[in-house]
C-alpha positions as CSV (number, residue, x, y, z in Angstrom):
1,M,136.0,76.8,4.0
2,A,134.9,79.2,1.2
3,A,132.8,79.0,-1.9
4,Q,134.7,78.8,-5.2
5,R,133.5,79.2,-8.7
6,E,136.5,77.4,-10.3
7,L,138.5,74.4,-9.2
8,A,142.3,74.3,-9.4
9,R,143.7,72.4,-12.4
10,N,146.0,70.0,-10.5
11,V,145.0,66.6,-11.8
12,G,147.4,64.9,-14.3
13,L,147.0,62.2,-17.0
14,R,148.1,59.4,-14.7
15,S,145.4,60.2,-12.0
16,A,142.8,60.7,-14.7
17,Y,143.6,57.3,-16.3
18,A,143.6,55.7,-12.8
19,L,140.2,57.3,-12.1
20,V,138.7,55.7,-15.3
21,V,140.2,52.3,-14.6
22,A,139.2,52.3,-10.9
23,N,135.7,53.5,-11.6
24,M,135.1,50.8,-14.2
25,I,136.5,47.8,-12.5
26,G,134.2,47.6,-9.6
27,A,131.6,45.2,-8.2
28,G,130.1,44.4,-11.5
29,I,132.8,42.3,-13.1
30,F,133.3,40.3,-10.0
31,T,129.5,39.5,-9.5
32,T,127.4,39.9,-12.6
33,T,128.7,37.0,-14.7
34,G,126.8,34.8,-12.3
35,F,123.6,36.6,-13.1
36,Q,124.4,36.4,-16.8
37,A,125.1,32.7,-16.5
38,Q,121.7,32.1,-14.9
39,A,119.9,34.2,-17.6
40,L,121.7,32.9,-20.7
41,G,123.4,29.6,-19.8
42,D,125.9,30.0,-22.6
43,P,129.5,31.2,-22.2
44,S,129.7,32.2,-25.9
45,S,126.7,34.6,-25.5
46,I,128.3,36.0,-22.4
47,Y,131.6,36.7,-24.1
48,L,129.6,38.5,-26.9
49,L,127.9,40.6,-24.2
50,W,131.2,41.8,-22.9
51,I,132.5,42.5,-26.4
52,V,129.4,44.5,-27.3
53,G,129.7,46.4,-24.0
54,G,133.3,47.2,-24.7
55,V,132.5,48.5,-28.2
56,L,129.7,50.7,-26.8
57,A,131.9,52.0,-24.0
58,L,134.6,53.0,-26.5
59,C,132.0,54.7,-28.7
60,G,130.8,56.6,-25.6
61,A,134.3,57.5,-24.7
62,L,134.9,58.9,-28.1
63,C,131.8,61.1,-27.8
64,Y,132.7,62.3,-24.3
65,S,136.2,63.1,-25.5
66,E,134.8,65.5,-28.1
67,L,132.4,67.0,-25.7
68,G,134.8,67.3,-22.8
69,A,137.7,68.7,-24.9
70,A,135.3,71.4,-26.2
71,M,133.8,72.1,-22.8
72,P,136.5,71.3,-20.2
73,R,134.5,72.1,-17.1
74,A,133.6,70.1,-14.0
75,G,130.4,68.1,-14.1
76,G,130.6,65.8,-17.1
77,E,127.2,65.2,-18.9
78,Y,125.6,67.9,-16.7
79,V,127.6,70.4,-18.7
80,Y,126.9,68.8,-22.0
81,L,123.2,68.4,-21.5
82,R,122.8,71.9,-20.3
83,E,124.5,73.1,-23.5
84,A,122.5,70.9,-25.9
85,F,119.1,70.4,-24.2
86,G,118.8,73.1,-21.5
87,G,118.7,73.2,-17.7
88,A,115.9,70.7,-17.1
89,F,117.7,67.7,-18.7
90,A,121.0,68.8,-17.1
91,F,119.4,69.0,-13.6
92,M,117.7,65.6,-14.0
93,S,121.1,64.1,-15.0
94,A,122.6,65.5,-11.8
95,L,120.0,63.8,-9.7
96,V,120.7,60.6,-11.7
97,S,124.4,61.0,-11.0
98,L,123.7,61.4,-7.3
99,T,121.6,58.3,-7.0
100,A,122.3,55.8,-9.9
101,G,125.6,57.2,-11.2
102,F,127.7,57.2,-8.0
103,S,125.8,56.4,-4.8
104,A,124.3,53.1,-6.1
105,P,127.6,51.8,-7.7
106,I,129.5,52.7,-4.5
107,A,126.9,50.8,-2.5
108,S,127.1,47.7,-4.7
109,A,130.9,47.8,-4.6
110,L,131.1,48.0,-0.8
111,E,128.4,45.4,-0.3
112,S,130.2,43.0,-2.6
113,L,133.5,43.8,-0.9
114,V,131.9,42.7,2.5
115,R,130.6,39.5,0.9
116,Y,134.0,38.6,-0.5
117,G,135.4,39.4,3.0
118,S,133.4,36.4,4.3
119,H,136.3,34.3,3.0
120,F,138.5,35.7,5.8
121,F,135.7,36.4,8.3
122,P,133.0,33.7,8.1
123,I,130.6,35.7,10.2
124,L,130.0,38.0,7.2
125,G,128.5,35.1,5.3
126,E,125.8,34.5,8.0
127,D,123.7,37.6,7.2
128,R,123.6,38.4,10.9
129,R,121.1,41.0,12.1
130,V,122.1,43.8,14.6
131,F,120.0,46.6,15.9
132,G,116.8,44.9,14.8
133,A,116.4,44.7,11.0
134,L,119.8,46.1,10.2
135,G,122.4,43.7,8.9
136,L,126.0,43.5,10.1
137,N,127.2,43.5,6.5
138,D,125.2,46.6,5.7
139,L,126.7,48.5,8.7
140,I,130.2,47.5,7.7
141,A,129.6,48.7,4.2
142,V,128.3,52.0,5.5
143,G,131.4,52.3,7.7
144,L,133.6,51.8,4.7
145,A,131.7,54.4,2.7
146,W,132.4,57.0,5.3
147,A,136.0,56.0,5.7
148,L,136.5,56.7,2.0
149,I,134.8,60.1,2.4
150,A,137.2,60.9,5.2
151,V,140.2,59.9,3.0
152,H,139.0,62.2,0.2
153,A,137.9,65.0,2.5
154,Y,141.3,65.2,4.3
155,R,143.3,66.5,1.3
156,M,142.7,66.2,-2.4
157,Q,146.2,65.3,-3.4
158,A,146.4,62.6,-0.6
159,G,143.1,61.2,-2.0
160,L,144.4,61.1,-5.5
161,R,147.6,59.3,-4.4
162,F,145.6,56.8,-2.5
163,N,143.4,56.2,-5.5
164,D,146.4,55.9,-7.8
165,A,148.1,53.4,-5.5
166,I,145.2,51.0,-5.0
167,T,144.3,51.2,-8.7
168,A,147.9,50.1,-9.6
169,F,147.6,47.3,-7.2
170,K,144.3,46.3,-8.7
171,V,145.5,46.2,-12.3
172,V,148.8,44.4,-11.4
173,G,146.8,41.9,-9.3
174,I,144.2,41.1,-12.0
175,V,147.0,40.6,-14.6
176,A,148.8,38.3,-12.2
177,I,145.7,36.3,-11.6
178,L,145.1,35.9,-15.4
179,L,148.7,34.8,-16.0
180,A,148.6,32.4,-13.0
181,A,145.4,30.9,-14.4
182,A,147.0,30.3,-17.8
183,A,150.2,28.9,-16.3
184,V,149.2,26.8,-13.3
185,G,145.4,26.9,-13.1
186,Q,143.6,23.6,-12.8
187,G,140.7,24.6,-15.1
188,D,138.8,22.8,-17.8
189,V,139.2,24.2,-21.3
190,A,135.9,22.6,-22.3
191,G,134.1,24.9,-19.8
192,L,135.0,27.9,-21.9
193,L,132.3,27.0,-24.4
194,Q,130.1,24.4,-22.7
195,K,126.4,25.4,-22.5
196,S,124.0,24.6,-19.7
197,E,121.6,21.8,-20.4
198,T,118.7,23.6,-18.6
199,L,119.3,27.3,-18.5
200,V,119.5,28.4,-22.2
201,P,116.4,30.4,-23.1
202,E,114.7,30.3,-26.6
203,G,113.0,32.7,-28.9
204,S,111.9,36.1,-27.6
205,A,112.9,35.1,-24.1
206,R,116.5,35.0,-25.3
207,F,116.3,38.6,-26.6
208,A,114.9,39.7,-23.2
209,A,117.6,37.8,-21.4
210,F,120.4,39.1,-23.6
211,A,119.2,42.7,-23.2
212,T,118.7,42.5,-19.4
213,S,122.2,41.0,-19.1
214,L,123.6,43.7,-21.3
215,I,122.2,46.2,-18.8
216,F,124.4,44.5,-16.1
217,V,127.4,44.6,-18.5
218,M,126.9,48.3,-19.2
219,F,126.7,48.9,-15.5
220,C,130.1,47.2,-15.3
221,Y,131.5,49.4,-18.0
222,S,130.0,52.6,-16.4
223,G,132.9,54.7,-15.4
224,W,134.3,55.0,-18.9
225,N,133.2,58.7,-18.7
226,S,134.6,59.3,-15.2
227,A,137.5,61.5,-16.1
228,A,135.1,63.9,-17.7
229,Y,133.7,64.9,-14.3
230,L,137.1,66.3,-13.3
231,A,137.6,68.1,-16.6
232,G,137.7,71.4,-14.8
233,E,140.6,70.1,-12.7
234,L,142.6,68.4,-15.4
235,R,145.9,69.9,-16.6
236,D,145.7,70.3,-20.5
237,P,142.2,68.8,-20.6
238,Q,142.0,69.0,-24.5
239,R,144.8,66.5,-24.7
240,N,144.6,64.5,-21.5
241,L,140.9,64.0,-21.2
242,P,140.6,62.0,-24.5
243,R,143.7,60.0,-23.6
244,A,142.4,59.1,-20.2
245,L,139.0,58.1,-21.4
246,L,140.1,56.0,-24.4
247,F,143.2,54.4,-22.9
248,G,141.3,53.6,-19.7
249,T,138.3,52.1,-21.5
250,G,140.6,50.0,-23.7
251,T,142.5,48.7,-20.8
252,V,139.4,47.7,-18.9
253,T,137.8,46.0,-21.9
254,V,140.8,43.7,-22.3
255,L,140.8,42.9,-18.6
256,Y,137.1,42.2,-18.6
257,L,137.3,39.7,-21.4
258,G,140.2,38.0,-19.7
259,L,138.3,37.7,-16.4
260,N,135.3,36.1,-18.1
261,L,137.5,33.6,-19.8
262,L,139.0,32.8,-16.4
263,Y,135.6,32.3,-14.8
264,F,134.5,29.7,-17.3
265,Y,137.9,28.1,-17.3
266,G,137.6,27.7,-13.5
267,A,134.0,26.6,-13.2
268,P,131.2,25.3,-15.5
269,V,128.3,27.7,-16.3
270,D,125.8,25.8,-14.1
271,E,128.2,26.2,-11.1
272,L,128.5,29.9,-11.7
273,A,124.7,30.5,-12.4
274,G,123.2,32.8,-9.8
275,K,126.3,33.2,-7.7
276,V,127.4,36.6,-6.6
277,E,131.0,35.7,-5.6
278,V,131.9,34.3,-9.1
279,G,135.5,35.2,-8.5
280,L,135.8,32.9,-5.5
281,V,133.9,30.1,-7.2
282,A,136.2,30.1,-10.2
283,S,139.4,30.6,-8.2
284,R,138.7,27.6,-6.0
285,G,138.5,25.5,-9.1
286,L,141.7,27.0,-10.6
287,F,144.0,27.3,-7.6
288,G,142.4,25.4,-4.7
289,S,141.9,26.8,-1.2
290,A,145.5,28.2,-1.0
291,G,145.1,30.4,-4.0
292,V,141.6,31.6,-3.1
293,S,143.0,33.9,-0.3
294,A,145.4,35.7,-2.7
295,V,142.6,36.1,-5.3
296,T,140.2,37.4,-2.6
297,V,142.7,40.1,-1.6
298,V,143.0,41.4,-5.2
299,L,139.2,41.3,-5.6
300,T,138.5,43.2,-2.3
301,V,141.2,45.9,-3.1
302,S,139.7,46.2,-6.6
303,L,136.2,46.8,-5.1
304,L,137.7,49.3,-2.6
305,A,139.5,51.2,-5.5
306,S,136.2,51.4,-7.5
307,A,134.3,52.8,-4.5
308,S,137.2,55.3,-3.9
309,A,137.2,56.5,-7.5
310,M,133.5,57.1,-7.5
311,T,133.6,58.8,-4.1
312,L,136.2,61.2,-5.7
313,A,134.4,61.9,-9.0
314,G,130.7,62.3,-8.1
315,P,130.8,65.5,-5.9
316,R,132.1,67.5,-8.9
317,V,128.7,67.1,-10.5
318,Y,126.8,68.5,-7.5
319,W,129.4,71.3,-7.2
320,A,128.6,72.3,-10.8
321,V,124.8,72.2,-10.1
322,G,125.4,74.4,-7.0
323,N,127.0,77.0,-9.2
324,D,123.9,77.3,-11.4
325,Y,121.1,77.3,-8.8
326,P,121.2,79.7,-5.8
327,P,119.1,77.4,-3.5
328,L,121.9,74.8,-3.9
329,R,124.8,77.2,-3.6
330,F,125.8,75.5,-0.4
331,L,127.1,72.5,-2.5
332,T,129.9,74.8,-3.9
333,A,131.6,75.1,-0.5
334,T,135.1,73.7,-0.7
335,R,138.1,73.1,1.5
336,P,141.2,75.3,0.8
337,D,142.6,72.7,-1.6
338,G,139.4,72.6,-3.7
339,T,137.7,69.5,-2.3
340,P,133.9,70.0,-2.5
341,L,133.3,68.9,1.0
342,R,129.5,69.4,1.3
343,S,128.9,67.6,-2.0
344,L,131.0,64.8,-0.7
345,V,128.9,64.5,2.5
346,L,125.7,64.6,0.5
347,Q,126.8,61.7,-1.7
348,G,127.8,59.8,1.5
349,L,124.3,60.2,2.9
350,V,122.6,58.9,-0.3
351,T,125.1,56.0,-0.5
352,T,124.1,55.1,3.1
353,V,120.4,54.9,2.2
354,V,121.1,52.8,-0.9
355,I,123.2,50.3,1.1
356,L,120.5,49.9,3.7
357,V,117.5,49.4,1.3
358,G,118.8,47.4,-1.7
359,R,120.3,44.1,-2.8
360,V,123.3,43.9,-5.0
361,D,121.4,42.7,-8.1
362,Q,118.6,45.2,-7.7
363,I,121.0,48.1,-7.2
364,M,123.0,47.1,-10.4
365,Q,119.9,46.8,-12.5
366,Y,118.4,50.1,-11.3
367,A,121.7,51.9,-11.8
368,G,122.4,50.2,-15.2
369,F,119.0,51.2,-16.7
370,T,119.1,54.7,-15.4
371,L,122.7,55.4,-16.5
372,S,122.1,53.9,-19.9
373,L,119.3,56.4,-20.4
374,F,121.3,59.5,-19.5
375,A,124.5,58.3,-21.2
376,S,122.5,58.0,-24.4
377,L,121.2,61.6,-24.0
378,A,124.8,62.8,-23.4
379,V,126.1,60.9,-26.4
380,A,123.3,62.5,-28.5
381,C,124.7,65.9,-27.5
382,V,127.5,65.3,-30.0
383,I,125.0,65.2,-32.9
384,V,122.9,68.0,-31.5
385,L,125.9,70.3,-31.0
386,R,127.4,69.5,-34.4
387,I,124.1,70.8,-35.9
388,R,123.4,73.7,-33.5
389,R,127.0,74.8,-32.8
390,P,129.1,74.1,-35.8
391,D,131.4,77.0,-34.8
392,L,132.2,75.4,-31.4
393,E,135.9,74.8,-31.1
394,R,136.5,71.0,-31.0
395,P,140.1,70.1,-30.2
396,F,139.1,66.4,-30.4
397,R,136.6,65.1,-32.9
398,V,134.9,61.7,-32.9
399,R,136.5,59.4,-35.5
400,L,134.1,57.9,-38.1
401,Y,131.3,60.3,-37.1
402,P,128.4,59.8,-37.0
403,L,128.8,56.0,-36.6
404,P,130.0,55.9,-33.0
405,P,127.1,58.0,-31.5
406,L,124.5,56.3,-33.7
407,L,125.7,52.8,-32.8
408,F,125.7,53.7,-29.1
409,L,122.2,55.1,-29.3
410,G,120.8,52.3,-31.4
411,V,122.0,49.5,-29.1
412,S,121.2,51.4,-25.9
413,I,117.5,52.0,-27.0
414,W,117.2,48.3,-27.9
415,M,118.7,47.3,-24.7
416,M,116.5,49.5,-22.5
417,F,113.3,48.3,-24.3
418,W,114.0,44.7,-23.6
419,A,115.4,45.3,-20.1
420,F,112.2,47.0,-19.2
421,Q,110.3,43.9,-20.2
422,G,112.7,41.7,-18.1
423,R,113.1,43.9,-15.0
424,P,110.1,46.2,-14.9
425,V,110.4,47.2,-11.2
426,E,114.0,48.3,-11.3
427,S,113.6,50.0,-14.7
428,S,110.5,51.8,-13.4
429,L,112.4,53.0,-10.4
430,G,115.0,54.5,-12.9
431,L,112.2,56.4,-14.7
432,L,110.8,57.5,-11.4
433,T,114.2,59.0,-10.5
434,V,114.0,61.0,-13.7
435,V,110.5,62.3,-12.9
436,V,111.6,63.2,-9.4
437,G,114.5,65.1,-10.9
438,G,112.1,67.1,-13.2
439,I,110.0,68.0,-10.2
440,A,113.0,69.0,-8.2
441,Y,114.2,71.2,-11.1
442,L,110.9,73.1,-11.2
443,V,111.0,73.6,-7.4
444,T,114.6,74.7,-7.4
445,R,114.3,77.0,-10.4
446,G,111.2,78.6,-8.9
447,R,113.0,79.3,-5.7
448,G,116.1,80.7,-7.5
């Protein structure tokens, strides 16, 4: 194993597209609608949430397409923030990627996968304790996390093929579920628009609930930028990166809207409120017990695909950081095929900690707030670099500029303000992560 300063460009458009789709369709879409139903009590408001989230994700994908095509290097927003705002912001974004960007979403996907697995193995639904305070479900989720690390550490091309295959199964399976629901589902059309009689908030509480729920939605859409992390390994990145980001985000937006229609077609809002396994609740109403097993298989494979894609993408950020800071140079060590092995192991260790200390909703809210903050900073790089670096070669330029970055920034700031009011603990933890990143930057730079 030897250190490398460049990674081989052996990732094609298909794998980059699959990476975006797999990253995006994870635990969130199969769990958070229950939290939104409890907070808002109105299916129409929830559909609006997912439409707003899709528009913001597409605006973000446009901005990352411009940045990634102009700077096609591994690391995603780490590279863009370093160029626009300097090393401190870039370093803090790398720590956010390690914790909230990849480890937390991997943890939530695998914890949700185990909970869905209780349909086949009822013992998983009993919250059984082993080794004192440790839960059986947590230990299984940790085992799955390290199994994925083994898959992607073995050989990069094998990991890409594995990710491509389970992503294809995921998309085909979700489309099949939607078609089956429309053709033979025993749902109630009235449920698509029927409000709860007790849960709908009023006044300022409604703004806070909408913004807090939008944080959950943006967590679900996080991953629209995932191909940017492998820009240094993409073939023809100026052409393939924008295609992967935009086509992948568009595909997922359509699937998300379809799944939310399916949920409320299969169960009323009050029945979904507060439930984590909303997919199972809705599928029971639509297909009965026989159909639930087939749906559960699709959902668990979808969650596994999401965790796999994030396991693949995240280490590229830490590899990029290691190239810039001598004390972290050990993170650039790779296998002969270019797999950043030590960065992969580091992410696995952090994922293990997150699984053992957090609940699914806490993990999602913490990750959603923190990612929204740094995604906003990265999108702002488009504006900053247009002003500071007008001479920078831009093979792809944001359409309708400056509307997409301004829309993304405006809604994100509004969302984070209200989300802080509604979930102060998780949001404060997100800000604390940024502070820790700043301190770590000063220490690391001082030692360099």
